[in-house]
KEKE-3310 file (N, C-alpha, C; in steps of 0.2 Angstrom, whole numbers, plus 5000, padded with zeros to 4 digits):
npx = (5073:5066:5060:5043:5039:5050:5056:5064:5074:5082:5093:5090:5095:5101:5111:5121:5125:5137:5147:5152:5165:5167:5168:5161:5150:5140:5129:5121:5107:5099:5085:5074:5061:5061:5070:5085:5095:5109:5116:5131:5136:5144:5145:5132:5118:5108:5094:5086:5071:5063:5052:5059:5063:5059:5071:5086:5098:5094:5085:5094:5101:5091:5089:5102:5101:5090:5095:5107:5101:5093:5103:5110:5121:5132:5132:5145:5152:5152:5162:5164:5155:5146:5138:5125:5114:5100:5099:5112:5122:5119:5123:5132:5145:5152:5158:5162:5172:5170:5162:5156:5147:5142:5125:5124:5136:5135:5124:5128:5138:5132:5122:5131:5138:5127:5124:5136:5138:5131:5129:5122:5111:5095:5089:5077:5070:5064:5064:5071:5077:5089:5101:5113:5129:5139:5155:5167:5172:5163:5162:5157:5154:5148:5134:5117:5105:5089:5084:5077:5064:5049:5045:5041:5046:5046:5038:5030:5023:5016:5007:5000:4994:4985:4976:4970:4965:4970:4981:4999:5007:4999:4999:5007:5001:4989:4992:4997:4985:4980:4971:4973:4984:4983:4988:4998:5002:5010:5023:5026:5023:5012:5005:5002:4994:4983:4980:4977:4966:4957:4956:4950:4938:4933:4930:4940:4949:4957:4967:4972:4976:4986:4995:4999:5005:5016:5023:5026:5035:5045:5050:5056:5066:5073:5078:5088:5097:5102:5111:5121:5124:5118:5119:5119:5113:5105:5100:5087:5085:5080:5065:5054:5057:5050:5038:5029:5022:5029:5042:5039:5036:5048:5056:5050:5053:5067:5070:5075:5079:5076:5086:5084:5084:5083:5085:5079:5075:5075:5084:5096:5106:5109:5115:5126:5133:5136:5145:5155:5159:5164:5176:5183:5185:5195)
npy = (4869:4885:4892:4896:4907:4916:4931:4938:4950:4961:4973:4991:5001:5018:5022:5012:5009:5006:5003:4991:4979:4968:4956:4940:4938:4934:4940:4935:4937:4930:4932:4933:4932:4936:4931:4936:4940:4945:4946:4950:4951:4951:4965:4968:4969:4958:4954:4944:4939:4932:4921:4916:4900:4884:4877:4884:4884:4877:4887:4897:4891:4890:4903:4906:4898:4903:4916:4914:4907:4918:4926:4919:4911:4898:4889:4887:4897:4907:4917:4921:4920:4929:4927:4933:4940:4934:4920:4917:4909:4896:4893:4886:4885:4874:4872:4884:4898:4907:4917:4922:4936:4949:4956:4969:4975:4972:4979:4992:4993:4991:5002:5013:5010:5013:5026:5036:5046:5042:5042:5037:5024:5018:5002:4991:4976:4959:4954:4962:4979:4991:5004:5012:5019:5025:5025:5035:5027:5017:5007:5001:5012:5013:5004:5001:4989:4983:4969:4962:4963:4963:4975:4987:4979:4969:4958:4963:4973:4965:4959:4970:4974:4963:4965:4977:4973:4975:4975:4971:4980:4991:4998:5010:5020:5020:5025:5038:5044:5048:5059:5064:5060:5046:5041:5027:5017:5006:4997:4983:4968:4960:4967:4979:4974:4970:4983:4990:4984:4987:5001:5002:4996:5006:5015:5023:5029:5018:5023:5034:5027:5019:5029:5033:5021:5021:5032:5029:5019:5026:5034:5026:5021:5033:5035:5024:5030:5040:5034:5030:5040:5052:5057:5067:5063:5051:5034:5023:5006:4989:4979:4986:4999:5001:5006:5020:5028:5025:5030:5043:5046:5043:5053:5064:5062:5061:5073:5075:5073:5058:5050:5043:5029:5022:5009:4993:4994:4983:4974:4979:4974:4962:4967:4974:4962:4957:4966:4966:4953:4955:4962:4952:4943:4947)
npz = (4964:4967:4982:4983:4991:4991:4986:4973:4966:4954:4959:4957:4963:4965:4974:4975:4962:4951:4960:4962:4961:4953:4959:4965:4976:4992:5004:5018:5028:5041:5049:5064:5059:5045:5031:5022:5008:4998:4983:4975:4959:4943:4942:4946:4957:4966:4975:4988:4997:5010:5021:5036:5038:5047:5047:5047:5040:5029:5024:5021:5011:5001:4998:4992:4981:4974:4971:4963:4952:4947:4943:4934:4936:4943:4959:4962:4957:4966:4976:4990:5005:5018:5033:5043:5056:5067:5065:5062:5069:5066:5053:5040:5027:5019:5007:5002:5004:5019:5032:5048:5054:5066:5066:5069:5066:5052:5048:5050:5041:5029:5029:5029:5017:5008:5011:5014:5023:5034:5052:5062:5067:5067:5070:5068:5069:5068:5081:5090:5094:5089:5093:5085:5084:5071:5065:5055:5045:5043:5053:5069:5082:5094:5103:5108:5113:5113:5118:5127:5127:5117:5112:5099:5089:5074:5077:5087:5081:5072:5081:5085:5072:5071:5081:5077:5066:5053:5038:5040:5033:5032:5043:5045:5037:5043:5056:5053:5049:5061:5072:5084:5099:5108:5123:5127:5140:5141:5134:5133:5124:5128:5138:5131:5121:5128:5134:5123:5117:5127:5126:5113:5116:5124:5114:5108:5094:5082:5074:5082:5094:5089:5085:5098:5102:5094:5097:5110:5109:5101:5111:5120:5111:5110:5123:5122:5113:5121:5128:5119:5111:5100:5083:5069:5052:5051:5049:5045:5047:5044:5045:5050:5047:5035:5039:5039:5049:5061:5057:5057:5070:5076:5070:5076:5090:5091:5086:5073:5055:5047:5036:5019:5008:4991:4992:4999:5016:5024:5019:5022:5031:5025:5014:5019:5024:5012:5007:5016:5012:5000:5003:5010:5000:4992)
capx = (5068:5066:5054:5038:5039:5056:5055:5070:5074:5089:5092:5091:5097:5106:5117:5126:5126:5144:5152:5154:5171:5167:5168:5154:5149:5134:5128:5114:5104:5094:5082:5069:5055:5063:5077:5087:5101:5111:5121:5134:5139:5144:5144:5125:5116:5102:5091:5081:5068:5057:5051:5064:5059:5061:5078:5089:5103:5090:5083:5100:5103:5086:5091:5107:5099:5086:5099:5111:5097:5091:5109:5112:5127:5132:5134:5152:5155:5152:5169:5164:5149:5146:5131:5123:5107:5098:5101:5119:5126:5117:5125:5139:5145:5159:5161:5163:5175:5164:5163:5150:5148:5136:5121:5126:5142:5133:5119:5132:5142:5127:5120:5137:5139:5122:5124:5142:5137:5127:5133:5117:5106:5090:5088:5071:5069:5059:5063:5074:5078:5096:5103:5120:5133:5143:5161:5168:5174:5157:5163:5152:5157:5144:5127:5113:5100:5083:5083:5073:5056:5048:5042:5044:5049:5041:5033:5025:5018:5011:5002:4995:4990:4980:4972:4967:4962:4973:4987:5005:5010:4995:5000:5010:4996:4984:4995:4998:4979:4977:4969:4976:4988:4980:4994:4998:5007:5014:5026:5026:5018:5006:5001:5000:4989:4977:4978:4974:4959:4953:4955:4946:4931:4931:4928:4945:4951:4962:4973:4975:4979:4992:5000:5002:5010:5022:5027:5029:5041:5050:5052:5061:5072:5077:5082:5094:5102:5104:5117:5126:5125:5114:5122:5115:5113:5102:5097:5082:5085:5076:5058:5050:5058:5045:5032:5029:5020:5035:5047:5037:5036:5055:5059:5048:5056:5074:5071:5080:5076:5079:5088:5081:5087:5078:5086:5074:5079:5075:5089:5103:5110:5112:5120:5132:5137:5139:5151:5161:5162:5169:5183:5187:5186:5201)
capy = (4874:4891:4892:4901:4913:4920:4936:4939:4956:4964:4980:4997:5007:5022:5023:5007:5009:5007:5002:4984:4978:4962:4950:4937:4936:4934:4941:4932:4939:4926:4935:4928:4932:4937:4929:4941:4939:4950:4943:4955:4947:4954:4972:4969:4967:4954:4953:4939:4940:4927:4920:4912:4893:4880:4875:4890:4882:4876:4893:4900:4887:4891:4910:4906:4895:4908:4922:4911:4906:4924:4929:4915:4908:4892:4890:4886:4904:4912:4917:4921:4921:4931:4926:4937:4939:4930:4913:4916:4903:4889:4893:4884:4884:4871:4872:4891:4902:4911:4919:4925:4943:4951:4960:4976:4977:4972:4985:4998:4993:4992:5009:5017:5009:5016:5033:5036:5051:5039:5041:5035:5019:5014:4996:4988:4970:4955:4953:4967:4986:4993:5011:5011:5024:5023:5029:5038:5021:5012:5003:5002:5015:5010:5002:4999:4985:4981:4962:4958:4964:4964:4982:4990:4975:4967:4954:4967:4976:4960:4958:4976:4973:4958:4968:4982:4969:4977:4971:4974:4985:4997:5001:5016:5025:5021:5030:5045:5047:5050:5066:5065:5055:5042:5038:5020:5017:5000:4994:4976:4966:4957:4972:4983:4971:4971:4990:4992:4981:4991:5007:5001:4995:5013:5020:5027:5028:5014:5027:5038:5023:5017:5034:5033:5016:5023:5037:5026:5015:5031:5037:5021:5021:5039:5033:5021:5035:5044:5030:5029:5047:5053:5061:5068:5058:5045:5029:5018:5000:4984:4978:4991:5005:5002:5009:5027:5030:5024:5034:5050:5046:5043:5060:5069:5061:5062:5080:5075:5070:5052:5049:5037:5027:5018:5002:4991:4994:4976:4971:4983:4969:4957:4971:4975:4956:4956:4971:4962:4947:4958:4963:4945:4939:4950)
capz = (4963:4971:4986:4980:4995:4991:4981:4970:4962:4952:4962:4953:4968:4963:4978:4974:4955:4949:4966:4962:4958:4949:4963:4965:4984:4994:5011:5020:5035:5043:5055:5067:5055:5038:5028:5017:5005:4993:4978:4970:4953:4936:4943:4947:4963:4966:4982:4989:5003:5011:5028:5039:5039:5053:5047:5045:5035:5023:5022:5018:5004:4996:4996:4988:4975:4971:4969:4958:4947:4944:4940:4929:4938:4947:4966:4963:4955:4972:4979:4997:5009:5024:5036:5049:5059:5072:5064:5059:5072:5063:5046:5038:5020:5019:5000:4999:5009:5022:5039:5052:5057:5069:5062:5071:5061:5045:5047:5050:5035:5024:5029:5027:5010:5004:5012:5017:5029:5040:5058:5067:5064:5071:5067:5071:5066:5070:5088:5094:5092:5091:5092:5083:5082:5066:5063:5048:5040:5043:5058:5074:5087:5100:5101:5113:5110:5117:5116:5132:5126:5109:5110:5093:5084:5069:5080:5091:5076:5069:5086:5084:5066:5072:5086:5073:5060:5047:5036:5043:5029:5032:5050:5044:5034:5049:5061:5050:5049:5067:5073:5091:5101:5114:5127:5129:5145:5141:5127:5133:5120:5131:5141:5126:5117:5133:5135:5116:5117:5132:5123:5108:5119:5126:5109:5105:5087:5081:5072:5088:5098:5086:5086:5105:5103:5090:5101:5116:5106:5099:5117:5122:5107:5112:5128:5120:5110:5126:5131:5114:5108:5094:5079:5063:5047:5054:5044:5048:5044:5047:5042:5053:5043:5030:5043:5039:5055:5065:5055:5059:5077:5078:5068:5081:5096:5090:5083:5067:5049:5045:5029:5016:5001:4988:4993:5004:5022:5027:5016:5023:5035:5020:5010:5023:5024:5005:5006:5020:5008:4995:5007:5011:4993:4989)
cpx = (5067:5060:5049:5038:5045:5055:5062:5070:5081:5088:5094:5093:5102:5112:5122:5128:5134:5149:5155:5160:5172:5167:5161:5154:5142:5134:5121:5113:5098:5091:5077:5063:5057:5070:5079:5093:5102:5117:5124:5138:5139:5142:5136:5124:5109:5100:5086:5078:5062:5056:5057:5060:5062:5068:5082:5095:5099:5087:5088:5102:5098:5087:5096:5105:5095:5090:5104:5107:5095:5097:5112:5119:5127:5134:5142:5156:5155:5159:5169:5157:5150:5139:5131:5116:5106:5100:5108:5123:5124:5119:5132:5139:5152:5162:5163:5167:5170:5166:5156:5151:5142:5132:5122:5131:5139:5128:5123:5136:5137:5124:5125:5138:5134:5123:5130:5142:5134:5132:5128:5113:5101:5088:5082:5069:5064:5058:5067:5075:5085:5097:5110:5123:5138:5149:5162:5169:5168:5157:5158:5156:5154:5137:5123:5107:5095:5081:5079:5066:5055:5045:5045:5047:5044:5036:5028:5020:5014:5005:4997:4991:4984:4974:4967:4963:4964:4979:4993:5007:5005:4995:5002:5005:4991:4986:4995:4991:4976:4976:4972:4980:4984:4986:4993:5004:5012:5017:5027:5021:5012:5002:4998:4994:4982:4975:4974:4967:4954:4951:4950:4939:4929:4929:4934:4947:4957:4969:4976:4978:4986:4997:5003:5007:5016:5026:5030:5036:5047:5053:5057:5067:5076:5081:5088:5099:5105:5111:5122:5128:5121:5118:5118:5116:5111:5099:5093:5082:5081:5069:5054:5051:5053:5038:5033:5027:5026:5040:5045:5037:5044:5058:5057:5052:5063:5075:5076:5077:5080:5080:5085:5085:5082:5079:5082:5078:5079:5081:5096:5108:5113:5117:5126:5136:5140:5145:5157:5164:5166:5176:5187:5189:5193:5207)
cpy = (4879:4890:4898:4908:4918:4925:4938:4945:4958:4971:4985:5003:5011:5023:5017:5005:5010:5006:4995:4983:4971:4955:4947:4934:4937:4936:4939:4934:4935:4929:4930:4928:4932:4934:4933:4939:4944:4946:4949:4950:4951:4961:4973:4967:4964:4953:4948:4940:4935:4926:4915:4905:4890:4879:4881:4889:4881:4882:4897:4897:4889:4899:4910:4903:4900:4914:4919:4910:4912:4927:4925:4912:4902:4894:4890:4893:4909:4911:4917:4923:4924:4930:4930:4936:4935:4923:4912:4910:4896:4888:4890:4883:4881:4871:4879:4894:4907:4913:4921:4931:4945:4956:4967:4979:4977:4978:4992:4999:4994:4999:5014:5016:5012:5024:5034:5041:5048:5039:5038:5030:5017:5008:4992:4982:4966:4954:4957:4974:4987:5000:5010:5017:5022:5028:5031:5032:5016:5007:5005:5006:5013:5008:5001:4994:4983:4974:4958:4959:4965:4970:4985:4986:4973:4962:4958:4970:4971:4959:4964:4976:4968:4961:4973:4979:4973:4974:4975:4980:4991:5000:5009:5021:5026:5026:5037:5048:5049:5058:5069:5059:5052:5039:5031:5019:5011:4998:4987:4973:4963:4962:4977:4981:4972:4978:4992:4990:4985:4998:5007:5000:5002:5017:5024:5024:5023:5018:5031:5033:5021:5023:5034:5027:5018:5027:5034:5022:5020:5034:5032:5021:5028:5038:5029:5025:5039:5041:5030:5035:5047:5059:5062:5063:5052:5041:5024:5012:4995:4984:4984:4998:5006:5006:5016:5031:5030:5029:5041:5051:5047:5050:5065:5068:5062:5069:5080:5072:5064:5051:5043:5035:5023:5010:4999:4990:4988:4972:4974:4978:4964:4961:4972:4968:4955:4960:4968:4956:4949:4959:4957:4941:4942:4950)
cpz = (4968:4975:4983:4984:4995:4985:4979:4965:4960:4954:4957:4957:4966:4967:4978:4967:4954:4955:4966:4958:4954:4953:4963:4972:4986:5002:5013:5027:5037:5050:5058:5063:5047:5037:5022:5014:4999:4989:4974:4965:4947:4937:4944:4954:4963:4973:4982:4996:5004:5019:5030:5041:5046:5053:5044:5040:5028:5020:5018:5011:4999:4994:4991:4981:4971:4968:4963:4952:4943:4941:4935:4930:4942:4954:4967:4961:4961:4976:4987:4999:5016:5027:5042:5051:5065:5071:5062:5062:5069:5056:5045:5030:5019:5012:4997:5005:5012:5029:5042:5055:5060:5065:5064:5066:5054:5043:5046:5043:5029:5023:5026:5019:5005:5004:5016:5023:5035:5046:5064:5064:5069:5067:5071:5067:5069:5077:5092:5090:5094:5089:5091:5081:5077:5065:5056:5043:5040:5048:5064:5080:5094:5098:5108:5110:5115:5115:5122:5132:5119:5107:5104:5088:5079:5072:5084:5086:5073:5074:5085:5078:5067:5076:5082:5067:5053:5045:5039:5040:5029:5039:5049:5042:5040:5054:5059:5049:5055:5068:5080:5093:5108:5117:5128:5134:5145:5134:5127:5129:5123:5134:5136:5122:5122:5133:5128:5115:5121:5129:5117:5110:5122:5121:5106:5098:5086:5079:5078:5093:5095:5086:5093:5105:5100:5094:5108:5114:5105:5106:5120:5118:5108:5118:5127:5117:5115:5129:5125:5110:5101:5089:5073:5058:5049:5048:5048:5044:5047:5044:5044:5050:5038:5033:5043:5045:5061:5064:5058:5066:5080:5076:5074:5088:5096:5088:5077:5061:5048:5038:5026:5010:4998:4988:4999:5011:5026:5024:5018:5027:5030:5015:5013:5023:5017:5004:5010:5016:5003:4997:5007:5005:4990:4994)
residu = (MET:SER:ARG:PRO:ASP:ILE:LYS:VAL:GLU:LYS:SER:GLN:THR:LYS:GLU:ILE:ALA:GLY:LYS:GLN:ASN:GLY:ASP:THR:VAL:ILE:GLY:ILE:ASP:ILE:GLY:SER:LEU:GLY:ALA:LYS:ALA:VAL:LEU:ILE:ALA:ASN:HIS:SER:VAL:TYR:THR:ALA:LEU:GLY:ARG:THR:GLY:LEU:TYR:MET:GLN:GLU:THR:ALA:ASN:ASP:LEU:ILE:GLY:SER:LEU:THR:ASP:ALA:ALA:GLY:ILE:LYS:ARG:SER:ASP:VAL:GLU:TYR:ILE:VAL:GLY:THR:GLY:TYR:GLY:ARG:VAL:ALA:LEU:GLU:PHE:PRO:ASP:THR:PRO:SER:ARG:ILE:ILE:THR:GLU:ILE:SER:CYS:HIS:ALA:ARG:GLY:ALA:HIS:TYR:LEU:LEU:PRO:ASN:THR:ARG:THR:ILE:VAL:ASP:MET:GLY:GLY:GLN:ASP:CYS:LYS:ALA:ILE:ARG:VAL:GLU:ASP:ASP:GLY:SER:VAL:GLY:ASP:PHE:ALA:MET:ASN:ASP:LYS:CYS:ALA:ALA:GLY:THR:GLY:ARG:PHE:LEU:GLU:VAL:MET:ALA:ASN:VAL:PHE:LYS:VAL:LYS:LEU:GLU:ASP:LEU:GLY:ALA:LEU:ALA:LEU:SER:ALA:THR:GLU:LEU:VAL:PRO:VAL:SER:SER:THR:CYS:THR:VAL:PHE:ALA:GLU:SER:GLU:THR:ILE:SER:LEU:LEU:ALA:ARG:GLY:GLU:SER:PRO:ALA:ASN:ILE:LEU:LYS:GLY:ILE:ASN:TYR:ALA:ILE:ALA:HIS:ARG:ILE:GLY:GLY:MET:PHE:ALA:ARG:VAL:GLY:LEU:GLN:THR:ASP:ILE:TYR:PHE:SER:GLY:GLY:VAL:ALA:LYS:ASN:SER:GLY:MET:ARG:ALA:ALA:LEU:GLU:GLU:ARG:LEU:ASP:ALA:ARG:ILE:ASN:SER:SER:ASP:PHE:ASP:PRO:GLN:LEU:VAL:GLY:ALA:LEU:GLY:ALA:ALA:VAL:TYR:ALA:THR:ASP:TYR:ALA:ASN)
# end
């Protein structure tokens, strides 16, 4: 039986319509907060999204079961599986040809598959941020990663949503409603939470504070691109890419427009894993 928290959909994304070659493969991205998977089967694409459970292999198996049920196929029909993400080291698929690939490579491959002109990726997930430079063939040219601090990650924004007493998905609209920017000096989760509470007590607007937080994070990401090189055709992947306020702050800081796709940006790593699986299945 599928887990009730796993949302399964048949993708209608125009960027991947007609690209499938008939293989039946799965890409699984087990993140620190969210678990994602993409099934390519019968020239169609199915996606699954849920929370990462305590046991990552069990979560991966639940994702696979949900996808195969939706597609009307058996687990034994799957020709190849590629695992990626924070929990990839815990994954094993003894009954199916498989391999593990880093999430950096999978995000690059997934974004390039959706939009082949992509040369730069901002990936903001549950526990880290990455600045990735992509080569013409979708491989990784260089990258920088902020994995020592939770600033700008999904976990950081969950904390901020709790401080502002709003839903996580409402943070983007809240930031875009700001009338001015209130500077926030710290992007450390603990210190930023304390500073935010102090600013609220001082009477500052939640929207204006949040705009300051977004711009502080965008400034840090801009510094990461100073190391790896910023090219045009930027793609924003990861769960935080759904945050319109963060997108606006990044576009201003990077002085560039961020491209978009109608494919869920949180699933781009899993899509890239599935594309790799298609390569290995042939």
